[in-house]
DRENVO-234415 format. One record per residue (C-alpha): residue number from 1; residue in three letters; x, y, z. Coordinates in Angstrom, 3 decimals, decimal comma. Layout:
<nodes>
NUM|ALA|X|Y|Z;
...
</nodes>
This chain:
<nodes>
1|UNK|189,756|-58,582|34,018;
2|UNK|190,126|-62,209|35,013;
3|UNK|188,193|-64,669|32,405;
4|UNK|185,878|-67,089|34,813;
5|UNK|187,804|-70,119|33,554;
6|UNK|190,701|-69,005|34,837;
7|UNK|191,800|-67,974|38,759;
8|UNK|194,884|-65,623|39,656;
9|UNK|197,379|-66,840|41,194;
10|UNK|200,684|-66,123|42,379;
11|UNK|203,399|-68,380|39,593;
12|UNK|203,948|-70,220|43,268;
13|UNK|200,862|-70,792|44,487;
14|UNK|200,061|-72,186|40,600;
15|UNK|202,651|-74,494|41,013;
16|UNK|201,841|-75,719|44,473;
17|UNK|198,508|-75,494|43,245;
18|UNK|198,958|-78,461|40,724;
19|UNK|201,264|-80,484|43,205;
20|UNK|198,334|-80,878|45,101;
21|UNK|196,232|-81,676|41,941;
22|UNK|198,595|-84,807|41,438;
23|UNK|197,753|-88,324|42,088;
24|UNK|199,763|-91,577|41,503;
25|UNK|198,823|-95,275|41,336;
26|UNK|200,852|-97,354|44,061;
27|UNK|201,905|-100,628|42,844;
28|UNK|198,980|-102,525|44,640;
29|UNK|196,659|-100,486|42,293;
30|UNK|195,655|-97,691|44,996;
31|UNK|195,396|-94,371|44,822;
32|UNK|198,035|-91,690|46,707;
33|UNK|199,218|-87,571|46,411;
34|UNK|201,878|-88,208|43,718;
35|UNK|203,656|-85,582|45,774;
36|UNK|203,553|-86,563|49,482;
37|UNK|205,062|-83,576|50,914;
38|UNK|207,827|-80,664|50,494;
39|UNK|211,317|-80,663|52,495;
40|UNK|212,182|-76,506|52,720;
41|UNK|214,693|-74,270|54,166;
42|UNK|213,454|-70,707|53,445;
43|UNK|215,724|-68,063|52,694;
44|UNK|215,879|-64,923|50,497;
45|UNK|214,536|-66,652|46,991;
46|UNK|211,796|-68,787|48,377;
47|UNK|210,844|-67,799|51,606;
48|UNK|207,932|-64,776|50,522;
49|UNK|207,062|-66,453|46,824;
50|UNK|207,032|-70,371|47,791;
51|UNK|207,369|-70,160|50,961;
52|UNK|203,868|-68,644|51,529;
53|UNK|202,360|-70,468|49,148;
54|UNK|203,098|-73,730|50,997;
55|UNK|202,068|-72,340|54,145;
56|UNK|198,449|-71,802|52,390;
57|UNK|198,761|-75,590|51,813;
58|UNK|198,436|-76,636|55,021;
59|UNK|198,238|-79,985|55,364;
60|UNK|197,607|-80,752|51,542;
61|UNK|200,813|-80,240|51,066;
62|UNK|202,709|-80,610|54,564;
63|UNK|206,415|-78,981|54,566;
64|UNK|208,699|-80,387|56,788;
65|UNK|211,931|-78,400|57,978;
66|UNK|215,665|-79,560|57,379;
67|UNK|218,792|-78,712|59,093;
68|UNK|221,321|-78,998|55,593;
69|UNK|219,598|-79,084|52,285;
70|UNK|221,808|-81,688|51,114;
71|UNK|220,596|-83,612|54,235;
72|UNK|216,720|-83,068|53,260;
73|UNK|217,246|-83,793|49,370;
74|UNK|218,523|-87,039|50,224;
75|UNK|216,053|-87,524|52,953;
76|UNK|213,199|-87,365|49,932;
77|UNK|215,209|-89,473|47,609;
78|UNK|215,462|-92,246|49,997;
79|UNK|211,641|-91,721|50,424;
80|UNK|210,965|-92,156|46,904;
81|UNK|212,893|-95,397|46,572;
82|UNK|210,815|-96,661|50,004;
83|UNK|207,724|-96,233|48,248;
84|UNK|208,999|-98,361|45,193;
85|UNK|209,080|-94,255|42,783;
86|UNK|205,450|-94,079|42,948;
87|UNK|205,554|-91,059|45,321;
88|UNK|207,676|-88,034|45,349;
89|UNK|209,089|-86,120|47,549;
90|UNK|209,645|-82,068|47,380;
91|UNK|212,816|-79,986|48,381;
92|UNK|212,955|-75,853|48,366;
93|UNK|216,106|-74,185|49,169;
94|UNK|217,031|-70,137|49,256;
95|UNK|219,484|-69,119|46,705;
96|UNK|223,196|-70,006|46,156;
97|UNK|224,856|-71,472|48,643;
98|UNK|221,343|-73,386|50,012;
99|UNK|220,808|-74,349|46,224;
100|UNK|224,136|-75,635|45,452;
101|UNK|223,803|-77,612|48,673;
102|UNK|221,561|-80,295|46,570;
103|UNK|223,627|-80,557|43,642;
104|UNK|224,799|-83,530|45,495;
105|UNK|221,350|-84,788|46,120;
106|UNK|220,197|-84,671|42,458;
107|UNK|223,521|-86,084|41,615;
108|UNK|222,714|-89,621|43,971;
109|UNK|218,936|-89,805|42,464;
110|UNK|220,696|-89,257|39,089;
111|UNK|222,716|-92,049|39,551;
112|UNK|219,923|-94,329|41,098;
113|UNK|217,290|-93,054|38,914;
114|UNK|215,076|-92,154|41,724;
115|UNK|212,295|-89,341|41,129;
116|UNK|213,193|-86,068|43,289;
117|UNK|211,790|-82,556|42,773;
118|UNK|214,327|-79,698|43,337;
119|UNK|213,071|-75,840|43,389;
120|UNK|215,985|-73,792|44,379;
121|UNK|215,354|-70,471|44,487;
122|UNK|217,216|-68,039|41,844;
123|UNK|218,257|-64,872|40,961;
124|UNK|216,139|-61,795|39,531;
125|UNK|214,938|-62,060|36,062;
126|UNK|214,444|-57,896|36,312;
127|UNK|218,293|-57,624|36,691;
128|UNK|216,937|-54,843|39,071;
129|UNK|219,135|-55,116|42,591;
130|UNK|221,626|-56,953|40,694;
131|UNK|224,362|-58,471|42,017;
132|UNK|222,296|-59,784|44,583;
133|UNK|223,270|-61,240|48,112;
134|UNK|224,660|-64,961|47,314;
135|UNK|224,432|-64,309|43,329;
136|UNK|227,252|-65,307|41,372;
137|UNK|228,206|-63,657|38,120;
138|UNK|229,496|-64,820|34,714;
139|UNK|231,084|-61,843|32,840;
140|UNK|230,212|-63,487|29,477;
141|UNK|227,042|-64,921|30,463;
142|UNK|224,463|-62,838|32,844;
143|UNK|221,942|-65,636|32,730;
144|UNK|224,028|-68,098|33,695;
145|UNK|222,880|-68,553|37,911;
146|UNK|224,344|-71,303|40,281;
147|UNK|221,367|-73,084|39,688;
148|UNK|222,926|-74,570|35,888;
149|UNK|225,935|-76,298|38,594;
150|UNK|222,509|-78,852|38,037;
151|UNK|222,247|-79,368|34,589;
152|UNK|224,737|-82,078|34,542;
153|UNK|222,965|-83,952|37,792;
154|UNK|219,089|-83,525|36,134;
155|UNK|216,736|-85,515|34,344;
156|UNK|215,212|-82,137|33,555;
157|UNK|215,933|-79,064|34,303;
158|UNK|214,527|-75,719|33,814;
159|UNK|214,202|-71,700|34,803;
160|UNK|210,739|-70,030|35,282;
161|UNK|211,565|-67,053|33,781;
162|UNK|207,347|-66,458|33,295;
163|UNK|204,336|-67,684|35,128;
164|UNK|202,874|-68,566|31,935;
165|UNK|205,854|-71,053|30,862;
166|UNK|204,574|-73,446|34,339;
167|UNK|201,828|-74,730|31,153;
168|UNK|204,412|-76,207|28,802;
169|UNK|207,213|-77,432|31,136;
170|UNK|204,853|-79,031|34,219;
171|UNK|203,948|-81,925|32,464;
172|UNK|207,330|-82,904|31,170;
173|UNK|207,851|-82,206|35,057;
174|UNK|205,501|-85,199|35,577;
175|UNK|206,021|-87,407|32,942;
176|UNK|209,865|-87,147|33,894;
177|UNK|208,926|-88,255|37,921;
178|UNK|206,972|-90,609|36,497;
179|UNK|208,230|-92,333|33,515;
180|UNK|210,294|-95,802|34,128;
181|UNK|213,261|-95,309|31,568;
182|UNK|213,603|-91,572|31,728;
183|UNK|213,251|-91,638|35,880;
184|UNK|215,509|-89,180|37,659;
185|UNK|215,871|-85,642|39,133;
186|UNK|214,308|-82,646|38,256;
187|UNK|215,275|-78,859|38,580;
188|UNK|212,999|-76,229|38,327;
189|UNK|214,735|-72,957|39,200;
190|UNK|212,551|-70,611|40,663;
191|UNK|213,472|-66,933|40,130;
192|UNK|212,415|-64,625|43,691;
193|UNK|210,713|-61,650|41,309;
194|UNK|208,727|-64,731|39,515;
195|UNK|207,709|-66,228|42,145;
196|UNK|205,710|-63,717|43,291;
197|UNK|204,192|-62,187|39,561;
198|UNK|200,731|-62,707|39,294;
199|UNK|199,118|-64,756|36,224;
200|UNK|195,436|-65,788|34,796;
201|UNK|196,208|-69,316|34,606;
202|UNK|193,072|-72,155|33,469;
203|UNK|191,381|-73,606|36,047;
204|UNK|191,950|-77,143|33,811;
205|UNK|195,345|-76,875|34,764;
206|UNK|194,426|-78,035|38,360;
207|UNK|192,160|-80,711|36,847;
208|UNK|193,221|-84,007|39,496;
209|UNK|195,643|-86,173|37,349;
210|UNK|196,314|-89,428|37,960;
211|UNK|199,550|-90,628|36,975;
212|UNK|199,765|-94,400|36,140;
213|UNK|203,646|-95,738|35,552;
214|UNK|203,321|-96,920|31,996;
215|UNK|204,105|-100,656|31,540;
216|UNK|206,224|-100,909|27,950;
217|UNK|205,543|-104,403|26,356;
218|UNK|208,816|-105,503|24,642;
219|UNK|208,610|-106,319|20,756;
220|UNK|208,153|-108,778|19,706;
221|UNK|211,201|-109,815|17,531;
222|UNK|213,841|-109,233|20,111;
223|UNK|211,670|-111,158|22,846;
224|UNK|211,494|-114,204|20,176;
225|UNK|215,390|-114,052|19,741;
226|UNK|215,417|-113,221|23,963;
227|UNK|213,976|-116,952|24,053;
228|UNK|215,750|-118,333|21,046;
229|UNK|219,036|-117,728|23,110;
230|UNK|217,419|-118,726|26,506;
231|UNK|216,471|-121,931|25,397;
232|UNK|219,840|-122,793|23,392;
233|UNK|221,547|-122,277|27,640;
234|UNK|222,266|-125,255|29,381;
235|UNK|223,456|-122,714|32,029;
236|UNK|221,416|-119,951|32,549;
237|UNK|221,319|-117,088|35,184;
238|UNK|219,377|-114,379|36,226;
239|UNK|220,308|-111,143|37,361;
240|UNK|217,630|-109,020|39,412;
241|UNK|217,780|-105,076|39,475;
242|UNK|216,410|-102,276|41,005;
243|UNK|214,177|-102,651|37,784;
244|UNK|212,512|-105,715|39,137;
245|UNK|211,780|-103,644|42,105;
246|UNK|210,228|-100,715|40,641;
247|UNK|207,997|-102,457|38,434;
248|UNK|206,374|-105,015|41,084;
249|UNK|207,989|-108,171|38,934;
250|UNK|209,755|-110,103|41,859;
251|UNK|206,893|-112,811|41,918;
252|UNK|207,316|-113,448|38,492;
253|UNK|210,916|-113,430|38,223;
254|UNK|210,419|-116,111|40,653;
255|UNK|207,991|-118,147|38,865;
256|UNK|210,420|-118,170|35,719;
257|UNK|213,144|-118,965|37,986;
258|UNK|211,436|-122,156|39,789;
259|UNK|209,168|-123,414|36,864;
260|UNK|212,657|-123,373|34,909;
261|UNK|215,194|-123,777|37,371;
262|UNK|217,129|-121,689|36,791;
263|UNK|219,107|-119,380|39,710;
264|UNK|218,997|-115,750|40,619;
265|UNK|221,199|-113,404|41,909;
266|UNK|221,109|-110,093|43,134;
267|UNK|222,188|-106,956|42,333;
268|UNK|222,664|-103,805|44,972;
269|UNK|219,760|-102,843|43,670;
270|UNK|217,785|-105,381|43,307;
271|UNK|218,717|-106,679|47,083;
272|UNK|215,774|-108,109|49,222;
273|UNK|213,845|-109,307|46,305;
274|UNK|214,425|-112,838|46,879;
275|UNK|213,965|-114,713|49,970;
276|UNK|217,131|-115,845|51,270;
277|UNK|215,847|-119,864|51,748;
278|UNK|214,613|-119,720|48,062;
279|UNK|215,915|-122,484|46,350;
280|UNK|216,789|-120,834|43,079;
281|UNK|218,155|-118,283|45,269;
282|UNK|222,650|-117,673|44,647;
283|UNK|223,302|-114,898|46,455;
284|UNK|224,253|-111,349|45,993;
285|UNK|226,160|-110,678|42,674;
286|UNK|229,716|-108,141|42,295;
287|UNK|232,500|-106,872|44,618;
288|UNK|230,532|-106,617|47,546;
289|UNK|228,566|-109,128|47,273;
290|UNK|228,984|-113,163|47,200;
291|UNK|231,363|-115,675|46,662;
292|UNK|228,432|-117,748|45,629;
293|UNK|227,158|-115,419|42,806;
294|UNK|230,124|-114,547|41,357;
295|UNK|231,022|-118,109|40,909;
296|UNK|227,433|-118,790|39,147;
297|UNK|227,865|-115,519|36,751;
298|UNK|231,387|-116,878|36,255;
299|UNK|230,299|-120,336|34,570;
300|UNK|226,788|-119,253|33,123;
301|UNK|226,891|-119,734|29,164;
302|UNK|223,750|-117,337|29,196;
303|UNK|223,355|-114,442|31,705;
304|UNK|219,552|-112,707|31,492;
305|UNK|219,885|-109,183|33,281;
306|UNK|216,855|-107,307|34,245;
307|UNK|216,537|-104,169|35,007;
308|UNK|220,018|-103,449|36,214;
309|UNK|222,281|-100,874|34,913;
310|UNK|224,970|-102,924|35,068;
311|UNK|227,451|-100,899|37,449;
312|UNK|231,278|-101,983|37,742;
313|UNK|230,446|-102,921|41,807;
314|UNK|228,135|-105,247|40,154;
315|UNK|229,749|-106,602|37,631;
316|UNK|233,442|-106,686|38,986;
317|UNK|234,182|-103,447|36,345;
318|UNK|232,840|-106,553|33,299;
319|UNK|235,355|-109,283|34,856;
320|UNK|232,544|-111,431|36,701;
321|UNK|230,874|-113,044|33,620;
322|UNK|232,767|-115,527|31,497;
323|UNK|234,856|-115,039|27,885;
324|UNK|231,744|-116,485|26,058;
325|UNK|228,899|-115,756|28,267;
326|UNK|225,754|-114,598|26,090;
327|UNK|224,245|-111,314|28,066;
328|UNK|220,078|-110,594|27,484;
329|UNK|219,042|-107,297|29,109;
330|UNK|215,452|-106,235|29,819;
331|UNK|215,264|-103,558|30,910;
332|UNK|213,255|-100,016|30,695;
333|UNK|215,711|-97,845|29,155;
334|UNK|216,810|-98,804|26,048;
335|UNK|220,126|-97,289|26,863;
336|UNK|221,094|-99,487|29,545;
337|UNK|219,503|-102,464|27,433;
338|UNK|221,860|-102,010|24,803;
339|UNK|225,354|-101,891|27,137;
340|UNK|228,106|-104,104|26,368;
341|UNK|226,648|-105,706|22,961;
342|UNK|223,932|-107,556|25,381;
343|UNK|220,847|-108,470|23,209;
344|UNK|218,516|-106,035|24,244;
345|UNK|214,967|-106,654|24,994;
346|UNK|213,415|-103,101|25,779;
347|UNK|210,031|-103,090|27,979;
348|UNK|208,669|-103,673|31,668;
349|UNK|210,210|-106,012|33,465;
350|UNK|207,053|-107,457|35,097;
351|UNK|205,083|-107,691|31,445;
352|UNK|208,050|-108,779|29,553;
353|UNK|208,624|-111,836|32,778;
354|UNK|204,982|-112,758|31,729;
355|UNK|205,632|-113,037|28,174;
356|UNK|208,773|-114,955|28,624;
357|UNK|207,282|-117,790|30,867;
358|UNK|204,637|-118,221|28,567;
359|UNK|207,380|-118,258|25,738;
360|UNK|209,955|-120,576|27,697;
361|UNK|207,491|-123,465|28,527;
362|UNK|208,640|-126,654|28,310;
363|UNK|211,960|-125,468|28,575;
364|UNK|214,493|-126,081|31,735;
365|UNK|218,175|-125,556|32,678;
366|UNK|220,619|-128,655|33,029;
367|UNK|218,707|-130,206|36,530;
368|UNK|223,252|-130,474|37,633;
369|UNK|223,228|-126,620|37,134;
370|UNK|220,753|-126,079|39,305;
371|UNK|222,169|-127,962|41,992;
372|UNK|225,307|-126,356|41,536;
373|UNK|223,639|-123,074|42,412;
374|UNK|222,435|-124,459|45,558;
375|UNK|225,790|-125,819|46,434;
376|UNK|228,401|-122,794|45,956;
377|UNK|225,258|-121,133|48,202;
378|UNK|225,707|-123,406|50,817;
379|UNK|229,439|-122,853|50,760;
380|UNK|228,947|-118,897|51,339;
381|UNK|226,431|-118,924|53,906;
382|UNK|228,566|-121,200|55,749;
383|UNK|231,391|-118,941|55,587;
384|UNK|228,694|-116,199|56,461;
385|UNK|228,225|-118,215|60,032;
386|UNK|232,373|-118,156|60,316;
387|UNK|232,416|-114,736|60,189;
388|UNK|229,352|-114,138|62,086;
389|UNK|230,661|-116,463|64,831;
390|UNK|234,230|-115,308|65,053;
391|UNK|235,964|-112,610|66,601;
392|UNK|238,133|-109,846|65,454;
393|UNK|242,023|-110,325|66,717;
394|UNK|241,951|-108,112|69,273;
395|UNK|238,295|-109,037|70,453;
396|UNK|236,407|-106,180|69,449;
397|UNK|233,453|-106,592|67,185;
398|UNK|233,020|-107,124|63,674;
399|UNK|230,883|-105,555|60,521;
400|UNK|229,524|-108,988|60,476;
401|UNK|228,468|-109,450|63,883;
402|UNK|226,647|-106,637|63,815;
403|UNK|224,989|-106,860|60,916;
404|UNK|224,355|-110,603|62,013;
405|UNK|222,755|-109,054|65,008;
406|UNK|220,404|-106,618|62,648;
407|UNK|219,363|-109,371|60,750;
408|UNK|218,326|-112,426|63,278;
409|UNK|216,168|-109,669|65,037;
410|UNK|214,803|-108,191|62,006;
411|UNK|210,960|-109,201|60,008;
412|UNK|208,994|-108,777|56,880;
413|UNK|208,047|-105,310|58,051;
414|UNK|211,490|-103,964|59,028;
415|UNK|213,612|-101,861|56,234;
416|UNK|217,841|-100,729|56,330;
417|UNK|219,426|-98,508|55,127;
418|UNK|223,008|-98,186|53,898;
419|UNK|224,953|-96,234|51,723;
420|UNK|228,618|-96,206|51,871;
421|UNK|231,954|-97,188|53,729;
422|UNK|232,440|-100,432|54,692;
423|UNK|228,692|-101,679|55,161;
424|UNK|227,405|-102,115|51,671;
425|UNK|229,860|-104,665|51,580;
426|UNK|228,764|-106,225|54,532;
427|UNK|224,593|-106,405|54,111;
428|UNK|224,940|-107,084|50,030;
429|UNK|226,829|-110,401|50,769;
430|UNK|225,893|-111,003|54,266;
431|UNK|222,350|-110,005|54,724;
432|UNK|219,592|-112,688|54,907;
433|UNK|216,098|-111,689|53,876;
434|UNK|212,778|-111,961|55,169;
435|UNK|210,103|-110,746|53,174;
436|UNK|207,637|-113,194|53,362;
437|UNK|204,500|-111,939|54,894;
438|UNK|201,758|-114,223|56,497;
439|UNK|198,916|-114,922|55,584;
440|UNK|197,138|-113,235|58,748;
441|UNK|198,765|-110,080|58,397;
442|UNK|199,595|-107,550|54,958;
443|UNK|201,517|-104,209|54,963;
444|UNK|198,746|-101,143|54,689;
445|UNK|199,928|-101,022|50,941;
446|UNK|201,519|-103,905|50,039;
447|UNK|204,487|-102,846|46,802;
448|UNK|207,475|-104,068|45,914;
449|UNK|208,099|-106,287|49,020;
450|UNK|211,734|-105,192|49,211;
451|UNK|213,040|-104,537|52,350;
452|UNK|216,586|-102,608|52,002;
453|UNK|217,788|-99,017|50,677;
454|UNK|220,922|-100,122|49,597;
455|UNK|222,237|-96,786|47,919;
456|UNK|225,001|-97,865|45,984;
457|UNK|224,725|-96,072|42,923;
458|UNK|226,090|-92,742|44,125;
459|UNK|227,489|-94,219|47,738;
460|UNK|226,987|-91,021|49,373;
461|UNK|228,254|-90,557|52,432;
462|UNK|225,611|-89,132|55,074;
463|UNK|222,501|-90,618|53,101;
464|UNK|222,962|-93,358|56,008;
465|UNK|221,513|-90,308|58,527;
466|UNK|219,424|-88,416|55,977;
467|UNK|218,100|-91,295|54,079;
468|UNK|216,320|-93,457|57,161;
469|UNK|214,149|-90,189|57,733;
470|UNK|212,722|-90,227|54,189;
471|UNK|212,376|-93,600|54,782;
472|UNK|210,898|-93,388|58,020;
473|UNK|208,119|-91,005|56,781;
474|UNK|207,400|-93,644|54,104;
475|UNK|206,947|-96,957|55,938;
476|UNK|205,066|-95,415|58,550;
477|UNK|202,180|-95,883|55,780;
478|UNK|203,025|-99,330|54,298;
479|UNK|204,543|-100,908|57,639;
480|UNK|203,588|-99,577|60,587;
481|UNK|204,753|-102,041|62,678;
482|UNK|207,990|-101,896|61,417;
483|UNK|211,378|-100,208|61,994;
484|UNK|214,134|-98,181|59,601;
485|UNK|217,341|-99,221|60,962;
486|UNK|220,318|-97,677|59,286;
487|UNK|224,004|-99,018|59,504;
488|UNK|226,973|-96,639|59,142;
489|UNK|230,712|-95,662|60,201;
490|UNK|231,730|-92,776|61,824;
491|UNK|233,402|-91,307|58,827;
492|UNK|229,565|-91,033|57,268;
493|UNK|228,518|-89,486|60,447;
494|UNK|230,338|-87,247|61,204;
495|UNK|229,901|-86,147|57,359;
496|UNK|226,502|-85,639|57,610;
497|UNK|224,623|-85,953|60,828;
498|UNK|222,239|-82,817|61,118;
499|UNK|219,028|-84,633|59,933;
500|UNK|219,294|-87,177|62,636;
501|UNK|217,986|-83,388|64,816;
502|UNK|215,280|-83,358|62,031;
503|UNK|213,846|-87,079|62,523;
504|UNK|213,668|-86,331|66,114;
505|UNK|211,960|-83,171|65,770;
506|UNK|209,441|-84,347|63,601;
507|UNK|208,739|-87,468|65,387;
508|UNK|210,093|-90,173|62,699;
509|UNK|211,572|-92,771|64,263;
510|UNK|214,582|-95,155|63,147;
511|UNK|217,156|-97,078|64,827;
512|UNK|221,298|-95,831|64,174;
513|UNK|223,774|-98,279|64,425;
514|UNK|226,956|-96,401|64,383;
515|UNK|230,517|-97,862|64,201;
516|UNK|233,487|-96,288|65,450;
517|UNK|236,331|-97,653|63,489;
518|UNK|238,376|-95,351|64,166;
519|UNK|238,377|-92,988|60,678;
520|UNK|237,762|-94,004|56,741;
521|UNK|238,711|-97,875|57,037;
522|UNK|237,387|-99,058|54,124;
523|UNK|239,260|-96,379|51,667;
524|UNK|242,220|-97,294|54,550;
525|UNK|242,049|-101,142|53,240;
526|UNK|241,595|-100,044|49,583;
527|UNK|244,647|-97,812|49,821;
528|UNK|246,771|-100,566|51,732;
529|UNK|245,437|-104,271|49,916;
530|UNK|247,347|-102,052|46,887;
531|UNK|250,619|-101,865|48,270;
532|UNK|250,801|-97,692|49,422;
533|UNK|251,394|-96,827|52,816;
534|UNK|247,937|-95,896|54,826;
535|UNK|247,612|-91,901|54,815;
536|UNK|245,064|-89,807|55,287;
537|UNK|241,961|-91,969|56,078;
538|UNK|242,416|-93,852|59,576;
539|UNK|242,723|-90,899|62,090;
540|UNK|246,056|-92,567|63,369;
541|UNK|247,359|-91,949|59,505;
542|UNK|246,117|-88,008|59,403;
543|UNK|247,637|-85,353|59,951;
544|UNK|247,843|-83,406|63,074;
545|UNK|247,986|-83,815|67,264;
546|UNK|245,074|-84,907|67,519;
547|UNK|246,099|-88,265|66,016;
548|UNK|248,963|-88,471|68,778;
549|UNK|246,694|-87,720|71,444;
550|UNK|244,300|-90,148|70,189;
551|UNK|241,001|-87,087|70,088;
552|UNK|238,196|-88,645|69,358;
553|UNK|234,642|-87,729|69,057;
554|UNK|231,756|-89,056|71,625;
555|UNK|229,401|-90,121|69,407;
556|UNK|226,603|-90,958|72,479;
557|UNK|226,901|-87,407|73,933;
558|UNK|226,430|-85,659|70,651;
559|UNK|223,544|-87,765|69,291;
560|UNK|221,693|-87,326|72,345;
561|UNK|222,424|-83,500|72,196;
562|UNK|220,562|-84,023|68,441;
563|UNK|217,425|-85,526|70,415;
564|UNK|218,260|-89,321|69,799;
565|UNK|217,555|-91,718|72,696;
566|UNK|221,609|-93,383|72,576;
567|UNK|223,071|-96,641|74,513;
568|UNK|226,522|-97,362|74,069;
569|UNK|227,803|-100,709|73,881;
570|UNK|230,888|-100,891|75,991;
571|UNK|234,839|-100,646|74,857;
572|UNK|234,985|-105,300|74,789;
573|UNK|231,366|-105,833|74,636;
574|UNK|230,368|-108,783|73,433;
575|UNK|228,142|-109,622|70,930;
576|UNK|225,066|-110,465|73,247;
577|UNK|225,997|-106,928|74,595;
578|UNK|224,937|-105,515|71,192;
579|UNK|221,956|-107,260|70,594;
580|UNK|220,677|-105,922|74,266;
581|UNK|221,048|-102,830|72,906;
582|UNK|219,513|-103,014|69,570;
583|UNK|216,650|-104,618|70,774;
584|UNK|216,331|-101,747|73,223;
585|UNK|217,136|-99,204|70,507;
586|UNK|213,816|-101,074|68,318;
587|UNK|211,313|-100,394|71,016;
588|UNK|212,606|-97,114|72,443;
589|UNK|212,683|-95,681|69,257;
590|UNK|208,541|-96,995|68,925;
591|UNK|207,674|-96,071|72,054;
592|UNK|209,692|-92,256|71,962;
593|UNK|208,720|-91,840|68,417;
594|UNK|212,619|-90,571|67,591;
595|UNK|215,555|-91,815|66,615;
596|UNK|217,306|-94,543|68,916;
597|UNK|221,030|-95,088|68,629;
598|UNK|223,608|-97,697|69,573;
599|UNK|227,475|-96,747|69,264;
600|UNK|229,844|-99,806|69,449;
601|UNK|233,846|-99,421|68,610;
602|UNK|234,358|-102,126|65,478;
603|UNK|237,413|-103,594|64,187;
604|UNK|238,936|-101,637|61,234;
605|UNK|239,991|-104,609|59,459;
606|UNK|237,868|-107,124|59,741;
607|UNK|235,527|-107,674|56,412;
608|UNK|233,752|-109,988|54,551;
609|UNK|235,657|-110,645|50,928;
610|UNK|233,770|-111,779|47,615;
611|UNK|237,032|-112,319|45,986;
612|UNK|236,227|-109,604|42,896;
613|UNK|238,232|-107,369|41,462;
614|UNK|237,693|-103,637|41,346;
615|UNK|239,119|-101,595|38,845;
616|UNK|240,940|-98,180|40,435;
617|UNK|244,001|-96,752|39,170;
618|UNK|246,984|-98,245|40,188;
619|UNK|250,713|-96,951|39,949;
620|UNK|253,461|-98,912|38,510;
621|UNK|255,059|-98,624|41,939;
622|UNK|252,804|-100,869|43,811;
623|UNK|252,430|-104,132|44,462;
624|UNK|248,933|-104,283|43,338;
625|UNK|249,591|-103,079|40,270;
626|UNK|250,672|-106,714|38,708;
627|UNK|246,623|-107,817|39,498;
628|UNK|245,709|-104,865|38,048;
629|UNK|247,150|-105,929|34,362;
630|UNK|246,178|-109,565|34,375;
631|UNK|242,332|-108,173|35,361;
632|UNK|242,235|-105,715|32,615;
633|UNK|242,812|-108,502|30,121;
634|UNK|239,782|-110,434|31,366;
635|UNK|238,172|-107,204|31,252;
636|UNK|239,191|-107,127|27,261;
637|UNK|236,532|-109,027|26,127;
638|UNK|233,438|-106,572|27,254;
639|UNK|234,680|-103,764|26,033;
640|UNK|235,105|-104,599|22,376;
</nodes>
C-alpha cells in the first residue's frame, strides 16, 4: 500500500519529475528551470520508459527531436555555454550505437568544463533476453556495457539498476552540473527494464529546489601572497579565461585593470569579455591569438591568470611566457590553479577580484608598460586591417576577409560560434568585440556579456553546425533581437551536418557562413609547414578518381535540401558580394525562423598568423625538426 507521503512512479517518471522541480539562479539573480529541455532520439532502450515519461511532462520539460545523437548532444553543450553554464540541456539515446554517438559530445563537455546531462539507454539488468540487439558482450564481465565507454569523458557516471538509487544519485547529479570547480558532463545509464519499474518515491524528492552556484572565497594567506607578488611587479599581465565569464566577473576584471594600469589578454574561452577598444586590452593570447598579446606575455614579469585551464594553445605549448615570469592563478578548481608551479589562489573569480582590488589600493603598474601594451596592440590592429583589405594570390576571398564582413555587421546582440579548422585562428586573433549595451536597451536576461563561443578545448569538427542550434535556443531568450552566426569550412560541414535540418525543423534560426577551400586546409598547412608533403588533407592530395576530375560537393544544393535558405557567392566574388549575401542571410534567418546559409569559395593557404609555436611530433627527417628542438628548450623551464 502506497504511503500518503509517497507517490508511485516508474524510474523514468521519477527522474523526469525531479528534473522539472530543479531551478537555477542566473547571473542576473533571476530564476529559471535548471533543465531547459531534452534532445532526444528514441529507440529500444528509451522509447517506452523515458519516452513515455517525457511525453507526459509536455511543455514542463520540452523534448526536441535530433537527427544524430552526437549532434544533438553538441547542441546541448552549446546551449549551456550560451547560458554561462547556468542552465543545462539533456540528451537521451537508445542502446548501443545511439549511446556511443554521444561519447564525442561528452568529451567536448569534459574538456570545456560544460554542464551536460546524458541519459543513454542500457541493456537489461535482469539479463533475461541477453544478448539483446546492439548489446556488446564482455566474456569475463557481463556487467560491462557500451555505456562504460563514457567513463573516460564524464565527471560523474552511474548506472541506475534499482529505482531507489535515484534518491542518492540525483543530488550528486545536481552538484556536478552546478559546481564551478567540478562542472562537466554527467552520464546516467538507464537500463530499459529499470526505466519502467515502479517504486514508491517520497514526495519530498520532488519539492522545488533552487540551485545557486557557489562562490567560494580565497584563502586569506594565499590571497595575501598573491597581493605581495603583484605589488612587486613592474610589468604585470592579466589573462582572462572562461572562469571569468562563468563567474560574471568581467566588469570587476576591467575595473582592476583600469585602476592599476594592468593590460588584459584573453584565452579562447574568455574571448569577447573585453571590448576591443578598451584602453587596457592587449589582444588574444596564444597560438591562434595575436602577436600583441604574445609579446606582452613574453615580456611580463608577473602573469595573473584567472579562470583558465592554461591549455597548450593558450600558452604556445608553454613557450609564450618568459623564463623568469612569475605565475599567479585564480581558479575555482585547485586542479587548475596549481598547474606549472603557479601560486594558487582557489576561489570564485568575481569575489576574489573584488578582494584583490581592495588589497591592491595605491599600487599601479609602470606607466611605460601600460603604454607598451597599447602600442603593440595598435600594430596588431594595423596588421589585421591589412589582411582584411588584401586579396588572396588567386583573387579569391580569404578567411580574414570573411571574418571582417561578419564582424563589421555584428552588434552586442549577436553571437558567433566556431570550433575547428582555420576559423579559430582567424576569430581569436582577429575579432573586434563590441559588447557594450546602450543605456536605453538591456538584454532580456543579462549574463556575462560574452558574444562568442570559441570551442577550442576539444576543437570538435561538426560542432559548428550543431552548436549554433543550441546557442540559438538560448540566445532567443536572452537576446531576442540578435542572430547567431557560425563560421566553418567544408571539412566540418561534411563531418556532421544533420542538425542543420534539426534547426530548420524546430524553427531555431541562425546564419551559417560555409567556406569551401577544398578539404582540410588548416591541417594541410600544419603538414606542409613542417616540411612534409601534402597528403590526404586537401581533396587534390587524396586518393581516388574524384581528385583528378575535381569532384566537389554542391554545398548550396545540399544545405537547401536540409531546409535552409541559401545564397551562394559566385566564384571570384568580391568582399562586397559577400557582405550583401551575409546581410541577406541575417534578415532571412529572422524572417523565416530557419537557418540561412552563405556559401563561398576561399583560398586554402591564406591565414592569420600570430607567430607562436605549437608542439607537435616532428620526425627528424623533416625540416621542422630544428624549430621543434629550439622551442623544446624554452619550454623546459615550465616543465620543472
